[in-house]
N, C-alpha and C positions, 0 to 999 in steps of 0.2 A: 387254665389260662396262663398263670404265672409260670407254670412248668415249661411252657413253650418259650417264654422269655429266657429262663435260666439255661435250658438245654441249648438254645441257639447262641446264647452268649458264650457258653463254653466251647461249642463247635467253632465259632468265629475266632476265639482266642487261640485255639489249637491250630487252626488252618492257616491263619494269616502269616506266620513265619515261613511256611512252605511256599505260599504265594509270593512272598518277598523274594525268595531264592529263584523262583520261576521267572519273575519279572526281570531280574538281573540277567538270567540266561537268555531270555528272549529279546533283550535289549529294550524292554519297556521301561525306559529311564527318562525322567524329566530333567533336562539340562537347564541350568540357570541362565537367565538373560536379563536385559534391562527392564522388561515388563514384569518379571516375576520377583517374588520376595525372597525365596530361598537362594542360598549361595553355594550349594553343592548338589551334585547329581543325586537324584532320589528315585528309587523304584516306584512306579505309579500304577500298578495293576491291582490295587487293593480292593476295587469293586468286585473282583472275582472271588475274594474271600467272603465278602458280604453275600454274594449270590449263592455260593456253595453252602453256606450256613442256612440261608433262606430256603434253598431247595431241599436240604435235609429236613428242615422243620416242616415244610409243606408235605413231603412224602410221609413223615412220621405222624402228623396230625390230620391229614386229609388223604389217607391211602386209597379210598374208593370213591372220592367225590369228583364227579365229572364236571361240576360247575367251575372248578379251578383251572381247567385246561386253557381257556382263553387267556387267563392271567399268566399261566406258566409259559405259554407259547409267546405271548407278547414280551414277557420278561426275558426269554431266551433271545429273541431278536434284538432287544435293547442291549443285553450284555455282550452279545457277539459284536454289535456295532461299536460299543465302548472299548472292548478288548482290542479290536482291530485299530481303533483310533489311538489307543495307548501304545501300540506297537509301531504302527506305520503313519500315524497322524493323517486321518482322512480329511478330505475337503468338507466345508460346511454343508455342501449339497448332499454328499453321501451320508453325513450324520443325520441330516433332516429326513432323508429317504428312509433310514432305519427307524427313526422316531415315528414317521407317518405309517410305516408298515406295522409297527407294534401297536400303535393306537388303533389302526383299522381292525386288527385281529380282535382286540378287546371290545371295540364297538360292535362288530358283527357278532361277537359272542354274547351280546346282551347287556353289557355294561354301558348304558347310555344316559344322557341327560334328557329325560322325556318332557319335563315341564319345570317351571318355577312358579312359586306362589307370588302373586302380586302384592306389593307392600300395603296397599289399602284395599279393604274389602276381603271377600272370601274367594275371589276368582283366581284362576290359574291360567298361565300362558303355556299352552302346549306347543312344542316345536315341530311335531309331525315328522315330515321327511328331513327336516333340518337337524334332527336330534343327533344323527351320526356325525355330520360335519362339525357341529358344536362340540360334541364329545371329543373328537380328534383334536380340535383346536385347543380345548382345555388341557388335554394330556400333553400336547407339545409345548404349550406355554409353561406349565408347571415344571416339566422336565428341564426346559432350558433355564428357568428361574433358579432351580437348585444348582444347575451346572455353572451358572455365572457367579455364584457366591463361593465356589470352591477355589479360594485363593490363599488361604492361610491354614496352618496345621490345625486340624480338628474342627474347622469352621463349618463346612458343609455337613459333616457327620453329626456334629452337635446340634445344629439348627434342625436338621432332619429328625434327630431323636426327639427334640422338643415337640415338633409337629406330630410325630408318630404317637408320642405319649398323649397328646391332647386329643387326637382323633380317636385313639383307643379308649381314652377315658370317657369321651362323649358317647362312643359306641356302647360302653357299659351301661350308661344311664338310659340308652335307648333300647337295651336288651338285644343288641345286634352281636351275638356271639361269634358269628362268622368273621366279621371285621375285627373284633377284639383279638381273636387268635392270630389272624394274619398280621395284624398290627404289632402284636407282641413278638411274633416270630421275626419280623423285620427289625423291630426295636432291639431285640437281643442280639441279632446279627450285626447291627450297626454299632451298638455299644461295645461289643467284643472287639470290633475293628478299631474303635476309638481308643482302646488301650494302647495301640501302637501308633495311632495317628495324631494324638494330642501333642502339643508342643513339649519338647522338640520331637517332631515326627520321625519315625523309622521307615514309614512307607506312606505314599499318597494313595488316595482312592482312585485318582485318575478319572477320565471320562467314563470308564466302565462303572465306577461307583456312583458318580454324580448323576449320570443319565439313568442308571437303574433306580437309584433312590427317588429321583424326581418322577420317574415313570410310575413307580409303585405308590408314592404318596398321592399322585393325581388319581390313580385308580381307586385307592382306599377312600379318598375323599368323596368320590362318586358313589361308592358302595355304602359308605357310612352315612351320607346325608340324603340318599335317594329315598323319595316318598316320605320324608319327614314333614310334619305339619307346617313348620316354618322354613321349609327348604328354600334356599336360594344359593347363588354363588358366593354370597357375602361371607358365610361362616368359614369355608376353607380359605377364602381370600384373606380374611383377618388372621387366621392361623399362620398363613404363609406371608404375613405382612412384610417381613424383612426381605426375603428374596424377590417378592413381587415388586416392592418399591424400588429396590436396587435395579431390577430389570427395566422397569418403566422409565426411571430417570436416566438410565444409561442410554436408552433409545432417544429420549428428549435431548440429552447432552450431545449425542452424535448428530442429531438433526440440526441443532443450533450451531454446531461447529462444522456443519456441512461435511460430515464423514459418513462412510457407509455404515449402516446399522450393525452389520456383522463385524465391523472393524474392532479389534481389541484395544483397550486403553488401560490406563493405570489410575482411574478416577472412581472406582467402585467404592462402596461404603468402607470396606476394610482398608483400602488404600488411603482414603480420606482421613480415617482415624489415626492411621500410622503417621501421616503428615502432620497431624495435630500434636504429635509427640508421645502418643501412647505406645507402650511396648507391644510386642507380638501377642503374648498371652493376655495382656490387659484388653487389647482390641477384641480378641476372640470372646473373652468373658463379657465384655460390654455388649457385643452382638447377641450372645446367648441371653443376656438379661432383656434386651429389646424383644427377642423372639418369645421369651417367657411372658412378657407383658402383653404382647399381641395375642398369645394363646389364652391368657387369662381374660382378656377382653372378649375373645370369641366364646368362651364358656359363659361369661356373664350375658353376652348377647343372646345365647340360646335360651336363657331363663327370663329374659326381659319381655315387657309388654312392647307394643309397637313404638310408643314414644320413647320408652327406655332404650330400645334398640337403636333408634335414630340418634339419641343422645350419645350412646356408646360409639356409633359411627363418627359422630362429630368430634369426639375426643380422640379417636384413632387418627382421623385425618389431620387434626391439629398437631398431634404428636409427630406424624410423618413430616409435616411441613417444618416443624422446629428442627427435626433431625437433618432434613435436607439443607436448611439454611445454615445450621451450625457446622456441618461437615463440608459444605460446598459441593454437594453431589451434582448440582447443575452447573454452577460456576461460583467463584469466590465473590462475585458482585451481586449474586441473587440472594438478597436478604430483606425482602419487603416487610415481613412481620417483625424481625429483630430491629430493623431501622425504625419502624413505627414505635416500638417500645422505647428505643433510645431517644427518639425525638420527644416523646411525651415526658420522659424523665428530664430532658434538657430544659423543656418549657417550665417545669416545676422549679 
């Protein structure tokens, strides 16, 4: 298992410089503007290096396994969509079309959410004919959540690596070798790219990387927690607490400000931390820490009793609320909890 991680790490480290040169030749370069943090043109086809390393690992460790074909085909659709966007900047509709096509391939291939366990009692809620639409929705949501946090050097790659490490670690405890090996293949590929992507970055992963990592994490979370006794959407949602929260509050923020949901802005979590005075690497490391805490909560959640799990969820929700208020993710005036604490202190 660890051999997969090491081999794919080395492949990624070796391939990334060649992909950087290719990106410059193809014109896949991210130009700075008022919405972006970087101040100079940067090659942005890094996802191709992650994909090439991942593909090499899959061929090496699953040479005759037909069950991986839906994952490989879906991944190919996603990487092609991302590469085209990095070169020509596709419209949101075309990017969504690529995501839906990749998700549909995986769902038809058998990777679906068939049921969830109800929180009270021993019953299960089976989705029946809705399993494929719910699976597609899940894949698209996770894919875009990872894509939205790709705003600073090493941010999306680092957060994805923490999520992959957590999913792979939980898969080890469950005895799911298939997910462990794929998780380590992808983790090694991402860490190898992170060597060139951490601040100050030499290459961006672009949409090719963010979409591919989001897609693969969504698929791995389905494979890793499928048919587990305490299965629900809660475990992967906690693991991906940072990108999910950022996505949800971005939607809320845009609705409150009467802007289109797809409209870009400069009020994501990393933007907010930068405005508070933290440096680029400090902001990235702070979000890494948040991601690690969410992952730790997810691990504890899997080992808890029902009431213990509900307590963990309460702590996670409280942590999210505090982060939202302190960073101004919704607005600078939204601080109900912090204002309540301040008022109580004033009365004393």
